[in-house]
C-alpha positions in Angstrom: -9.9 -17.7 20.0 -6.6 -16.1 18.2 -4.1 -17.7 16.6 -0.9 -15.5 16.6 0.6 -17.9 14.0 -2.4 -17.5 11.8 -2.5 -13.9 12.3 1.1 -13.3 11.1 0.7 -15.6 8.1 -2.4 -13.7 7.0 -0.6 -10.3 7.5 2.2 -11.4 5.6 0.2 -12.7 2.7 -1.8 -9.2 2.6 1.7 -7.4 2.8 2.7 -9.3 -0.4 -0.6 -8.4 -2.2 -0.4 -4.7 -1.1 3.4 -4.6 -2.0 2.6 -5.8 -5.6 -0.2 -3.6 -6.1 1.3 -0.5 -4.9 5.1 -1.0 -5.8 5.8 0.1 -2.2 7.6 -2.2 0.4 8.8 0.6 2.9 6.4 0.1 5.7 8.1 1.1 8.9 7.1 1.3 12.4 8.0 4.0 14.9 7.1 5.0 18.4 7.6 8.1 20.8 7.5 8.3 24.3 7.3 11.1 27.2 8.9 10.2 30.5 9.3 12.1 33.7 12.7 12.8 34.7 12.9 9.7 36.9 12.0 7.7 33.8 8.3 7.1 34.3 6.4 6.7 31.4 3.7 9.7 31.1 2.6 9.0 27.5 3.3 7.8 24.2 2.6 7.3 20.6 3.0 4.3 18.2 2.7 4.5 14.5 3.9 3.6 10.9 5.0 5.2 7.5 4.1 3.6 4.2 4.1 4.5 0.7 4.2 8.5 1.7 1.5 8.1 4.3 2.1 7.9 8.0 -0.5 6.5 10.4 -1.1 6.6 14.2 -2.2 3.5 15.7 -2.0 4.2 19.4 -1.6 7.7 21.4 -2.0 7.4 25.3 -1.4 9.6 28.2 -1.6 8.9 31.6 -4.7 10.3 33.3 -2.8 13.1 35.2 -1.4 14.2 32.1 -4.3 14.9 29.9 -5.2 18.4 29.2 -1.6 19.8 29.8 -0.4 19.7 26.3 1.5 16.4 26.3 -0.9 14.8 23.7 -0.1 17.9 21.2 3.7 17.6 21.6 3.5 13.9 21.0 1.4 14.5 17.8 3.6 17.0 16.8 6.5 14.8 17.4 5.0 12.0 15.2 4.0 14.5 12.3 8.1 15.7 12.4 9.0 12.0 12.1 6.3 11.2 9.3 7.8 14.2 7.5 11.5 13.4 8.1 10.8 10.1 6.5 9.4 11.9 3.4 5.7 11.4 4.0 3.1 14.2 3.5 -0.1 13.0 4.9 -1.3 11.2 8.2 -4.3 9.0 9.0 -5.5 8.2 12.6 -8.8 6.7 13.9 -10.5 7.0 17.2 -13.6 6.2 19.2 -16.2 8.9 20.1 -15.4 8.7 23.7 -11.7 8.9 23.2 -10.3 11.9 21.3 -12.1 13.0 18.0 -12.2 16.7 19.4 -8.3 16.6 20.1 -7.6 15.8 16.3 -9.9 18.4 15.1 -8.1 20.9 17.2 -4.9 19.8 15.7 -5.9 20.4 12.2 -7.2 16.8 11.2 -10.4 16.4 8.9 -12.7 13.8 9.8 -13.2 11.7 6.6 -15.3 8.8 7.8 -17.3 7.4 10.8 -18.7 4.1 11.7 -21.8 4.6 13.8 -23.5 2.2 16.4 -20.5 0.5 17.8 -20.5 -0.5 21.5 -23.0 1.3 23.7 -23.8 3.9 20.9 -20.5 5.1 20.2 -18.9 5.6 16.8 -15.4 5.3 15.1 -13.9 8.3 13.7 -11.4 8.5 10.9 -9.1 11.5 10.4 -6.8 12.7 7.6 -4.3 15.4 7.6 -2.1 16.8 4.8 1.3 17.8 6.3 3.3 20.8 5.2 7.1 20.5 4.7 7.7 23.0 7.5 8.4 21.4 10.9 6.3 22.4 13.9 7.6 23.0 17.5 10.0 20.3 18.4 8.4 18.0 21.3 10.7 16.6 24.1 10.3 12.9 23.3 12.2 10.0 22.2 11.5 8.5 18.8 12.2 4.9 18.2 
């Protein structure tokens, strides 16, 4: 069973060790949403920046929006936000039944894989070095 107070305490203690070891205390979350004209959520992305690196923790698209370019626009918006914050690299992980091919198409390099997950799937870890120029702006809201 989970214990949110214990999870927060452990996270805070680990953050203190990380900050002392890296002299970086600038972890900042961000989120980006894509909505229809009527405000209905079509997709979104959540991530963070810390110590010159950005990370994507969640990228979700409504099923009728997949394969139409919205995921790429959200990813571009995230990369732009990561660059805006002074970071030059990004990391992300996904399961084999989710989106490894998507990240490869967008210039990410697979740097690790955990095999033998549920039902024979794998967890894929990706890395991308970002260049200072920004890509085409995406119609999304950053928070």
